[in-house]
N, C-alpha and C positions, 0 to 999 in steps of 0.2 A: 810232672813235677808237684806239683802243691800237694796230693796226697804226701808222697817221698817226703818235702821239707813242713811237713806236718803242719799246712796253711788252709784256714779255714777257705770254704769258696761257696759257691753254689749257679746253677745255670742262671743263664739270662734266657726268658724266655721271648718267643715273639709274639706280635699282635694274633697270629694265627693259633698259637699254644695257649694263647687267654683265652679264646673263644672254641675251644675242641676240649676246655679243660671239663670233667664231670661232675663235678660244680658248678659251675657255671649255670648262672639263670639268665632267661631273658623274660623281658617284661612289653608287653604288646606300646608305645606311645605314640599319638598322635600328632601329627605336624600340624602349622599355621594352613596349608593349604589343602588340610582334611582326608592325605595320606595316612596310612599307619606305615611304620616299622617297628621290626622287634629290636630293642636294645638290652645291651649288656646291664642285669639290674646290679642295684648294691651289694656288695660281697656280705653286708650285716643283714641278718632275720633277727627280730623284736622278736620274742616269745608274748601271744597275746596282740599284737598289733597289726592292724591290715595295713597293708603298702599301699599306698594313692598314690600314680603317677595322674599328673593334667597334663594337658597339651603342651606341646614346644612354643614360643612365642615365635613370630616373626620376628627375623633380625632386624634389633633395631624397635621394635615393640614396645619397651622399657626403655628407653633412652632418657625421655622427659623425667621419667619417675626418677630413676636412677640418682638424674643429674640434681634433681633436687636435694634428695637423699644429701647426696654428698658434698654440697656445693660451701662455701665458707662462707664465714658469719651465721 
């Protein structure tokens, strides 16, 4: 019906669709417990720049630094 009415539309992808997309890239990322998992990489690749992905911090590991950075005063 949208085509007949000449209304622009697009298909809504599921998470599974995105994970199976032919241009999807994955990177190995270390978790705070030492486990390594594959994560969906950022969609942008900058020529001549090497992507580096550090370990994922433990939940709450950066709380104090973030609170100090955004504290009033």
